[in-house]
C-alpha positions in Angstrom: 161.4 201.8 -61.0 161.0 199.2 -58.3 159.3 196.0 -59.4 156.4 195.1 -57.2 155.7 191.6 -56.1 152.5 189.9 -57.3 149.5 189.4 -54.9 146.8 186.8 -55.4 143.5 186.8 -53.4 142.9 183.3 -52.1 139.4 181.8 -52.7 137.2 181.2 -49.7 134.2 179.1 -50.7 131.0 180.9 -49.6 132.7 184.3 -48.9 134.7 185.4 -52.0 131.7 185.1 -54.3 131.4 187.0 -57.6 129.5 189.7 -55.7 132.3 190.0 -53.1 135.0 190.1 -55.8 133.2 192.7 -57.8 132.7 195.0 -54.8 136.2 194.4 -53.3 138.0 195.2 -56.6 135.8 198.3 -56.9 136.9 199.6 -53.5 140.5 198.4 -53.1 143.7 198.1 -55.2 146.8 195.9 -55.1 145.4 192.4 -56.0 146.8 191.0 -59.3 144.7 187.8 -59.6 141.4 186.5 -58.3 140.2 182.9 -57.9 136.7 181.5 -57.8 135.5 179.2 -55.1 135.9 175.6 -56.2 133.6 173.9 -58.7 132.9 170.2 -58.2 130.6 167.6 -59.7 130.6 169.6 -62.9 128.9 166.7 -64.7 125.7 167.7 -63.0 124.0 170.7 -64.6 122.7 171.7 -61.1 126.3 172.0 -59.9 127.3 174.2 -62.8 124.2 176.4 -62.8 124.4 176.9 -59.0 127.7 178.9 -59.5 127.3 179.9 -63.1 127.8 183.6 -62.4 131.3 182.8 -61.0 132.5 182.1 -64.6 130.5 184.7 -66.5 133.4 187.1 -66.5 137.1 186.4 -67.2 138.1 189.6 -65.4 136.6 191.6 -62.6 137.4 195.3 -62.7 140.2 194.4 -65.1 141.8 191.8 -62.7 142.3 188.3 -64.1 139.9 185.7 -62.7 140.9 182.0 -62.4 138.2 179.3 -62.1 139.1 176.5 -59.6 138.1 172.9 -59.7 138.0 170.3 -56.9 138.2 166.8 -58.5 140.0 163.5 -58.7 138.4 162.7 -62.1 140.6 163.5 -65.1 137.6 163.6 -67.5 135.8 166.1 -65.2 138.9 168.4 -65.1 139.2 168.2 -68.9 135.5 169.0 -69.3 135.7 172.0 -66.9 138.9 173.2 -68.6 137.2 173.1 -72.1 134.2 175.0 -70.8 136.3 177.7 -69.2 138.4 178.0 -72.4 135.3 178.5 -74.5 134.3 181.3 -72.1 137.6 183.0 -72.7 139.5 182.1 -69.5 143.3 181.8 -69.7 143.8 179.3 -66.8 142.1 176.9 -64.4 143.3 176.0 -61.0 143.2 172.4 -59.6 142.5 172.4 -55.9 144.7 170.0 -54.0 144.6 172.1 -50.9 141.2 171.9 -49.3 141.9 170.6 -45.8 138.4 169.8 -44.6 137.9 166.1 -43.6 134.6 165.7 -45.5 136.5 166.6 -48.7 139.8 164.8 -47.9 138.0 161.6 -46.9 136.9 161.3 -50.6 140.5 161.7 -51.8 139.9 165.2 -53.0 141.6 168.4 -52.1 144.5 167.8 -49.7 143.2 164.3 -49.3 144.7 163.4 -52.7 148.3 164.5 -51.7 149.3 161.1 -50.1 148.6 159.5 -53.5 151.2 160.6 -56.0 150.4 157.8 -58.4 146.8 159.0 -58.8 148.0 162.6 -59.2 150.5 161.6 -61.8 148.0 159.6 -63.8 145.5 162.4 -63.7 148.1 164.9 -65.0 149.2 162.4 -67.7 145.6 162.3 -68.9 144.6 165.9 -68.5 147.6 167.8 -69.8 147.5 166.6 -73.4 143.7 167.2 -73.6 143.5 170.6 -71.9 143.3 173.7 -74.2 144.0 176.0 -71.2 146.7 176.6 -68.7 146.6 174.5 -65.5 147.9 175.7 -62.1 147.7 173.8 -58.8 147.0 175.0 -55.3 148.1 172.6 -52.7 149.2 172.0 -49.1 152.5 170.4 -48.0 150.6 167.2 -47.7 147.6 165.8 -45.8 149.2 163.9 -43.0 152.9 164.7 -43.5 155.0 167.5 -45.1 157.1 164.7 -46.7 154.2 164.1 -49.1 154.9 167.3 -51.1 158.6 166.4 -51.5 157.4 163.2 -53.3 155.1 165.2 -55.5 157.4 167.9 -56.9 159.4 165.5 -59.0 156.1 164.6 -60.6 154.9 168.3 -60.9 158.3 169.2 -62.5 157.6 166.9 -65.4 154.5 168.7 -66.5 154.0 172.2 -68.1 152.0 173.6 -65.2 151.7 177.3 -65.2 152.5 177.6 -61.4 152.2 175.9 -58.0 150.6 177.7 -55.1 151.6 176.1 -51.8 149.9 176.8 -48.5 152.7 175.9 -46.0 150.7 173.6 -43.7 149.5 170.1 -44.0 145.8 169.4 -44.4 145.3 167.8 -41.0 146.3 171.1 -39.4 143.4 173.0 -41.0 144.5 176.5 -40.1 146.0 175.6 -36.7 149.6 175.9 -35.6 152.4 177.6 -37.5 153.4 177.4 -41.1 156.3 175.1 -42.0 159.0 177.4 -43.5 161.6 174.7 -43.5 159.6 172.4 -45.8 158.7 175.4 -48.0 162.4 176.2 -48.4 163.0 172.6 -49.5 160.4 173.1 -52.2 162.1 176.3 -53.4 165.3 174.2 -53.9 163.7 171.5 -55.9 160.9 173.1 -58.0 161.4 174.0 -61.7 158.0 175.7 -61.8 156.7 179.2 -60.9 156.0 179.1 -57.2 153.6 181.1 -55.0 153.7 181.2 -51.2 150.4 181.1 -49.2 149.9 181.1 -45.4 149.8 183.4 -42.4 150.2 186.8 -44.0 148.0 189.0 -41.8 149.9 192.3 -41.9 152.7 193.9 -43.8 155.3 192.8 -41.3 154.4 189.1 -42.0 154.9 189.7 -45.7 158.3 191.3 -45.1 159.3 188.4 -42.8 158.4 185.8 -45.3 160.0 187.8 -48.1 163.3 187.9 -46.2 163.0 184.1 -45.6 162.1 183.2 -49.2 164.1 185.7 -51.2 163.4 184.0 -54.6 159.6 184.1 -54.1 157.8 187.0 -56.0 154.2 185.8 -55.8 152.1 185.7 -52.6 148.6 184.5 -52.1 146.7 186.0 -49.2 143.4 184.7 -47.8 142.4 185.3 -44.2 144.7 188.3 -43.8 143.0 190.0 -46.7 139.5 189.2 -45.5 140.3 190.7 -42.1 142.1 193.7 -43.6 141.1 194.6 -47.2 143.8 197.3 -47.2 146.6 194.8 -46.9 147.7 194.6 -50.6 147.8 198.4 -50.8 149.9 198.5 -47.7 152.3 195.8 -49.0 152.7 197.6 -52.3 152.9 201.0 -50.5 150.1 202.5 -52.5 149.6 206.0 -51.0 146.0 206.9 -50.3 145.2 209.8 -48.0 141.5 208.8 -47.6 140.4 208.0 -44.1 140.5 204.2 -43.7 137.4 204.1 -41.5 135.4 205.9 -44.1 136.7 203.6 -46.8 135.9 200.4 -44.9 132.5 201.7 -44.1 131.9 202.5 -47.7 133.0 199.0 -48.7 130.8 197.3 -46.1 127.7 199.3 -47.2 128.5 198.7 -50.9 128.8 194.9 -50.2 125.6 194.8 -48.1 123.4 196.5 -50.7 125.0 194.6 -53.6 124.2 191.3 -51.9 120.6 192.4 -51.1 120.1 193.4 -54.8 121.7 190.2 -56.1 119.7 187.9 -53.9 116.4 189.8 -53.9 116.5 190.6 -50.2 116.8 186.9 -49.2 117.9 186.7 -45.6 120.6 184.2 -46.5 122.6 187.3 -47.3 123.1 187.8 -43.5 124.8 184.4 -43.2 127.3 185.3 -45.9 128.0 188.7 -44.3 128.4 187.2 -40.9 131.0 184.7 -42.1 132.9 187.6 -43.6 132.6 189.6 -40.3 134.2 186.7 -38.4 137.4 187.9 -40.1 136.7 191.6 -40.6 136.0 192.1 -36.9 139.7 191.2 -36.2 140.6 194.7 -37.6 138.6 196.6 -35.0 140.0 197.5 -31.5 137.5 195.1 -29.8 137.2 192.1 -32.2 135.0 189.9 -30.1 132.6 192.6 -29.1 132.4 193.8 -32.7 131.5 190.4 -34.0 129.0 189.8 -31.2 127.0 192.7 -32.4 126.3 190.9 -35.7 126.5 187.2 -35.2 123.0 186.7 -33.9 121.2 189.3 -36.2 118.2 187.8 -38.0 116.9 190.8 -39.9 118.3 193.5 -42.2 117.2 196.1 -39.7 119.1 194.4 -36.8 122.2 194.1 -39.1 122.1 197.8 -40.0 121.7 198.7 -36.3 124.7 196.5 -35.5 126.9 198.1 -38.2 126.0 201.6 -37.0 126.8 200.6 -33.4 130.2 199.2 -34.4 131.3 202.4 -36.1 129.9 204.5 -33.2 131.6 202.5 -30.4 134.7 200.8 -31.9 137.7 201.8 -34.0 139.2 200.4 -37.2 142.8 199.6 -36.4 143.8 197.1 -39.1 144.5 193.4 -38.3 147.3 193.1 -35.7 147.2 189.3 -35.5 145.1 186.4 -36.6 142.6 185.8 -33.7 140.4 187.5 -31.2 142.5 189.4 -28.8 140.1 189.3 -25.8 138.9 186.4 -23.7 
């Protein structure tokens, strides 16, 4: 029997909430591991309570969930790890990948990657005290891809459960292409389990990267999965004869009513859904027109009318790229 590769669902703070993960895994197959959005400032009770539901379950629809922390404080990482261990989690993930300048300027996320001495000291402090597995999600660096090559000799000295690498530098955000050459160098030097992340929007992208990185068996998908929730099923060739349009409509409605119930009909739900639709619209035949029907909606009634119009006038085609196709 053919051994299938492993697929992780990348965390997107504000989109892949516990509600989203629950509804997604109820409607689609193929994902093997989920991650929470990042926790930060966990010394503050308000910060923990704000996202408390994210770590109430260790699995969602029988899929492993990994809590993620964004921090440069060893004591904070240890505290978070112990909390998650007490709740029954198997692993926490240290976010060294967030590319946004407001985070990086504080030497957190990818902003910590140019400081291997700080990262090494944190790991020296954390690893002996942590009662739970630690994985790392990172970029190739913040300013230069050379930064990651200085870090792997450090990573290799610690019993990290795995390293997930988005093959861009932080300064790029999500612009430009991924750096396959540097990722290949990582493959040649790492002693750790390695996961590839970056620019998998359709099955053909996965096959291209799989050909390029033959030893990689684990793949993290973010934007591609948000724009086309069927992508893991397609990669794993899971046969389902149900109509895709009907399934995506069922998912969208399930998510909409689940959010309304969870947040007691607070209109903030529309902002969450519109952020998701900035990706989901890419899988319709007229992405920009599709998104325009929803982006200015200010009431649940207007949102519902917009959804009905989308399915009346446009067609679900699956993501064929990574951006709006029209001008």
